[in-house]
C-alpha positions as CSV (number, residue, x, y, z in Angstrom):
1,M,-0.1,0.1,0.0
2,N,1.2,3.6,-0.9
3,R,0.6,5.8,1.7
4,F,-0.5,9.4,1.2
5,F,-2.7,9.3,4.6
6,S,-0.5,11.6,6.8
7,D,3.1,12.8,7.2
8,N,2.7,11.7,10.8
9,A,3.2,7.9,9.4
10,A,6.4,8.5,7.7
11,A,9.6,7.2,8.9
12,A,12.0,9.0,11.0
13,C,14.7,10.1,8.8
14,P,18.2,8.5,9.1
15,A,20.0,11.8,10.8
16,V,17.3,11.4,13.8
17,I,18.0,7.5,14.2
18,E,21.7,8.0,14.1
19,A,21.5,11.0,16.8
20,I,19.5,8.8,18.9
21,A,21.6,6.3,19.0
22,A,24.8,8.6,19.4
23,A,22.7,10.0,22.7
24,N,22.4,6.3,24.0
25,R,24.9,6.8,26.8
26,L,24.9,8.0,30.4
27,D,24.5,11.8,30.7
28,S,22.4,14.0,33.0
29,A,18.6,13.5,33.3
30,Y,15.7,15.5,32.3
31,D,17.0,19.0,30.3
32,G,20.2,18.8,32.1
33,D,22.1,17.0,29.3
34,Q,24.6,18.2,26.8
35,W,22.1,18.2,24.2
36,S,19.6,20.0,25.7
37,A,22.0,22.5,26.6
38,R,22.9,23.2,23.0
39,L,19.3,24.1,21.8
40,N,19.0,27.9,22.5
41,A,22.5,28.3,20.3
42,A,21.2,26.2,17.6
43,F,17.7,27.5,17.3
44,G,19.3,31.2,18.0
45,Q,21.3,30.7,14.6
46,V,18.2,29.4,12.8
47,F,16.0,32.6,13.8
48,E,19.2,35.0,14.0
49,R,18.5,36.1,17.5
50,E,18.3,34.9,21.0
51,V,15.4,32.5,22.0
52,E,14.5,29.9,24.6
53,A,13.9,26.4,23.0
54,L,12.2,23.7,24.8
55,W,11.7,20.2,23.8
56,V,8.2,18.6,24.3
57,T,7.0,15.3,22.7
58,T,4.1,16.4,21.0
59,G,2.6,19.3,18.8
60,T,-0.7,19.4,21.2
61,A,1.7,19.9,24.2
62,A,4.0,22.7,22.4
63,N,0.6,24.8,21.3
64,S,-0.9,24.3,24.7
65,I,2.0,25.2,26.9
66,G,2.6,28.2,24.4
67,L,-0.7,29.5,24.7
68,A,-1.0,29.1,28.4
69,M,1.8,31.5,28.7
70,M,0.1,34.2,27.0
71,C,-3.7,33.6,27.9
72,P,-5.3,33.6,31.4
73,P,-8.0,31.0,32.4
74,T,-10.3,34.1,32.2
75,G,-9.3,35.1,28.5
76,A,-9.9,34.1,24.9
77,I,-7.6,32.8,22.2
78,L,-8.6,33.7,18.5
79,C,-8.0,31.3,15.9
80,H,-9.5,29.9,12.9
81,R,-12.5,27.6,13.4
82,D,-10.7,24.9,11.4
83,A,-7.7,25.4,13.4
84,H,-5.9,22.1,15.1
85,I,-6.2,23.7,18.3
86,E,-10.0,23.7,17.7
87,N,-10.8,20.4,16.2
88,D,-8.0,18.0,16.9
89,E,-6.6,18.6,20.3
90,A,-9.5,17.6,22.6
91,G,-9.6,20.8,24.3
92,A,-6.0,20.6,25.4
93,P,-5.5,24.5,25.3
94,A,-8.4,25.1,27.7
95,M,-7.0,22.3,30.2
96,Y,-3.4,23.6,30.1
97,N,-4.4,27.0,31.2
98,G,-7.4,26.3,33.4
99,G,-10.4,27.3,31.1
100,A,-9.6,29.7,28.3
101,K,-12.1,30.1,25.5
102,L,-11.3,29.6,21.9
103,M,-13.0,32.4,20.0
104,L,-13.5,31.0,16.4
105,L,-12.7,33.3,13.1
106,D,-13.8,32.4,9.5
107,G,-11.2,32.8,6.3
108,P,-10.7,30.9,3.2
109,G,-8.1,28.0,3.4
110,A,-8.1,28.2,7.3
111,K,-6.2,31.4,7.2
112,V,-6.9,34.3,9.4
113,S,-6.9,38.1,8.4
114,P,-6.5,41.2,10.3
115,A,-10.1,42.6,9.3
116,V,-11.9,39.4,10.4
117,A,-9.8,39.3,13.8
118,E,-10.6,43.0,14.5
119,G,-14.2,42.6,13.6
120,A,-14.4,39.9,16.1
121,C,-12.6,41.9,18.8
122,A,-14.9,44.7,18.1
123,R,-18.1,43.0,18.6
124,I,-16.8,42.2,22.4
125,R,-18.1,44.6,25.0
126,P,-15.2,45.8,27.6
127,D,-17.1,44.4,30.5
128,V,-17.1,41.7,32.9
129,H,-20.0,39.7,31.1
130,Q,-17.8,38.9,28.0
131,I,-14.6,37.2,27.7
132,Q,-11.6,39.4,26.6
133,P,-9.3,38.0,23.8
134,A,-5.7,37.4,25.3
135,A,-4.0,35.9,22.3
136,L,-4.0,35.0,18.7
137,S,-3.0,31.8,17.3
138,I,-2.4,30.9,13.5
139,T,-1.2,27.9,11.6
140,N,1.6,28.1,8.9
141,A,1.2,26.2,6.8
142,T,-2.7,26.1,7.4
143,E,-4.9,23.2,8.0
144,Y,-5.7,23.2,4.3
145,G,-1.9,23.6,3.4
146,L,-1.9,27.3,2.5
147,T,1.1,29.5,3.6
148,Y,1.2,32.9,5.2
149,S,3.8,35.1,3.5
150,A,6.0,37.2,5.9
151,E,4.0,40.1,5.0
152,E,0.6,38.4,5.9
153,T,2.0,37.6,9.4
154,A,3.3,40.9,10.1
155,A,-0.1,42.4,9.3
156,L,-1.6,40.0,11.9
157,G,1.4,41.1,14.2
158,D,0.6,44.3,14.0
159,F,-3.1,43.6,14.8
160,A,-1.9,41.7,17.8
161,K,0.2,44.3,19.2
162,A,-2.3,47.1,18.7
163,R,-4.8,44.9,20.7
164,G,-2.5,43.8,23.5
165,L,-2.6,40.1,22.5
166,G,0.0,37.3,22.4
167,F,0.8,35.9,19.2
168,H,1.3,32.3,18.7
169,L,2.3,30.4,15.6
170,D,1.2,26.7,15.1
171,G,4.2,25.4,13.0
172,A,3.2,21.8,12.7
173,R,4.2,22.1,9.1
174,F,6.6,25.3,9.7
175,A,9.3,23.7,7.4
176,N,7.2,23.4,4.5
177,A,5.9,27.0,5.2
178,V,9.5,28.3,4.8
179,V,10.3,26.3,1.7
180,S,7.2,27.4,0.0
181,T,7.4,31.0,0.7
182,G,11.0,31.6,0.4
183,A,10.9,33.6,3.4
184,S,13.5,33.4,6.4
185,P,12.5,31.5,9.5
186,A,12.9,35.2,11.5
187,D,10.7,36.9,8.8
188,L,8.0,34.3,9.3
189,T,8.0,34.6,13.0
190,W,9.4,37.2,15.6
191,R,10.1,40.0,12.8
192,A,6.5,39.5,12.1
193,G,5.4,39.9,15.8
194,V,5.3,36.1,16.7
195,D,5.9,35.6,20.5
196,V,5.7,32.0,20.5
197,L,6.3,29.4,18.0
198,S,5.3,25.4,18.0
199,F,7.8,24.4,15.6
200,G,6.9,20.9,14.3
201,F,9.5,18.2,13.5
202,V,7.6,14.7,13.7
203,K,5.8,15.5,10.5
204,N,9.0,16.3,9.0
205,G,11.1,13.2,9.7
206,G,11.5,13.4,13.6
207,M,10.6,10.4,15.7
208,N,8.7,12.1,19.1
209,A,10.4,15.4,19.3
210,E,8.9,19.1,18.7
211,A,10.3,22.3,19.8
212,L,8.6,25.2,21.7
213,I,10.3,28.5,20.9
214,F,10.0,31.5,22.7
215,F,10.9,34.8,21.3
216,D,9.6,36.5,24.4
217,T,12.0,34.6,26.6
218,A,10.6,35.9,29.8
219,L,7.6,33.4,29.3
220,A,9.9,30.5,29.0
221,D,10.8,29.9,32.8
222,K,6.9,29.5,33.5
223,A,6.6,27.3,30.7
224,K,9.3,24.9,32.0
225,V,7.2,24.6,35.2
226,L,4.0,23.8,33.1
227,R,6.0,21.3,30.9
228,K,6.6,19.4,34.1
229,R,3.6,19.4,35.6
230,S,1.9,18.2,32.5
231,G,3.8,15.3,32.2
232,H,6.2,16.3,29.4
233,L,9.6,16.7,31.0
234,L,11.0,13.5,30.2
235,S,13.6,12.0,32.5
236,K,15.8,11.1,29.2
237,G,15.1,14.2,27.5
238,R,18.5,14.1,25.8
239,Y,16.9,11.8,23.1
240,L,14.5,14.8,22.2
241,A,17.3,17.1,22.0
242,A,19.5,15.1,19.9
243,Q,16.6,14.6,17.3
244,L,16.3,18.4,17.0
245,L,19.9,19.3,16.8
246,A,20.2,16.5,14.1
247,M,17.8,17.9,11.9
248,L,18.9,21.6,12.3
249,D,22.5,20.4,11.5
250,G,22.9,20.9,7.8
251,N,19.5,22.0,7.3
252,V,18.1,18.4,7.2
253,W,14.8,20.1,8.3
254,L,14.6,22.1,5.1
255,D,16.0,19.4,2.7
256,N,13.0,17.0,4.2
257,A,10.6,19.9,3.6
258,R,11.5,20.4,0.0
259,S,11.1,16.8,-0.8
260,A,7.6,16.6,0.5
261,N,6.5,20.0,-1.1
262,A,8.0,18.7,-4.4
263,A,6.1,15.5,-4.1
264,A,2.8,17.7,-3.8
265,Q,3.5,19.8,-6.7
266,V,3.6,16.5,-8.8
267,L,0.3,15.6,-7.6
268,A,-1.1,19.0,-7.7
269,E,-0.3,19.3,-11.5
270,A,-2.1,16.0,-12.0
271,A,-5.2,16.9,-10.0
272,G,-5.7,20.2,-11.8
273,T,-9.2,21.5,-11.5
274,R,-9.9,19.1,-9.2
275,L,-8.0,20.9,-6.4
276,V,-10.1,22.5,-3.8
277,H,-7.2,24.8,-2.6
278,P,-3.9,25.9,-3.9
279,V,-1.2,23.6,-3.1
280,E,1.5,25.7,-1.3
281,A,2.9,23.0,1.0
282,N,2.6,19.0,1.3
283,E,-1.2,18.7,1.5
284,L,-3.8,18.4,-1.2
285,F,-7.6,18.5,-1.0
286,V,-9.0,16.8,-4.1
287,R,-12.7,16.4,-5.4
288,M,-13.3,12.8,-6.0
289,T,-16.5,10.8,-6.0
290,P,-16.8,7.9,-3.5
291,A,-16.4,5.7,-6.7
292,E,-13.5,7.4,-8.0
293,A,-11.8,7.4,-4.8
294,A,-12.4,3.5,-4.5
295,A,-11.1,3.0,-7.9
296,V,-7.8,4.7,-7.1
297,R,-7.6,2.9,-3.7
298,A,-7.9,-0.3,-5.9
299,Q,-4.6,0.7,-7.4
300,G,-2.8,0.5,-4.1
301,F,-3.0,4.1,-2.8
302,D,-4.2,5.0,1.0
303,F,-5.6,8.4,1.8
304,Y,-8.1,10.1,3.9
305,D,-11.7,11.1,3.2
306,W,-12.0,14.5,4.2
307,A,-15.4,15.7,3.2
308,P,-18.3,14.3,0.9
309,G,-16.8,14.3,-2.4
310,E,-13.5,15.4,-1.1
311,V,-10.2,13.6,-0.3
312,R,-6.9,14.6,1.5
313,L,-3.7,13.7,0.1
314,V,-0.3,13.9,2.0
315,T,3.2,14.0,0.9
316,S,6.0,13.2,3.1
317,W,9.7,13.8,3.4
318,D,10.5,10.4,2.1
319,Q,7.8,9.7,-0.2
320,D,8.5,7.3,-3.2
321,M,8.6,9.2,-6.2
322,D,7.6,6.2,-8.3
323,A,4.6,5.8,-6.2
324,V,4.1,9.7,-6.5
325,A,4.2,9.4,-10.4
326,K,1.7,6.2,-10.1
327,L,-0.8,8.1,-8.1
328,A,-0.7,11.2,-10.4
329,V,-1.3,9.0,-13.4
330,A,-4.3,7.5,-11.5
331,I,-5.7,10.9,-10.8
332,G,-5.2,12.2,-14.2
333,A,-7.1,9.2,-15.5
334,L,-10.1,10.0,-13.6
């Protein structure tokens, strides 16, 4: 079976496996090891400034801990109604900070605009009867595979700053967005006003390590406490830190994302007018009837039924390009 179901199902890349093996020796526990000690400097090089970098095991934990640092239990987090924190994290953001509300916004392709966000805020009375926004969260690339440019992100950063909101970026596929836009990691984050980034590695060739990047470094100390309290301070954290360092070394994280994005473009060309959204990263949403989807599956391809008459295809860093070419032929023949 040729899997195009999810990049979560892809293998861990060789650099990660080798790094885990190299870290498999006696060292300090928790985050006191030599690998964890190198994270701030390594990520600082990527983002061209001082940062605080924490490893965690899941994107849900990264999102939830990061947002809890910016939003009190009595506040609200602005996000798109199709955001992962709304639809796929079982209420974790509210649990981690003790009850914050998600305030849902609309926008094509799961993208948020300053105008829509401002309109939502303008409808809220500044009194004790309504929850006041405390943070804005966006996803790059979005849940529908669209990317925010540096300019679009900066416009949202300006909105957040004017409203006094913390600005969080869910970067589960941040690498794919960097490759797609051609913008620097700095321009897509802190230079655009982002305070906290959930930097995804698992979808891009990691095994079980994600990074939580604080550009507002004052937030990091409290985040370390919540990481411990929520069960994400692993006693052998060196294995997570080693994975992150290995993917940053030599820009493996970017090479992996380029491979996934390139595979998606081959399929996008074959899908043509069947595409529901432009393909800007490594996700495709393709119109297929149930009979058409069954015909493609019968040829040995696995993918997700997203909505009536619509399927989702996700390409991975290690996608077999022969399988990609065969799927492109199958889609083109529908």
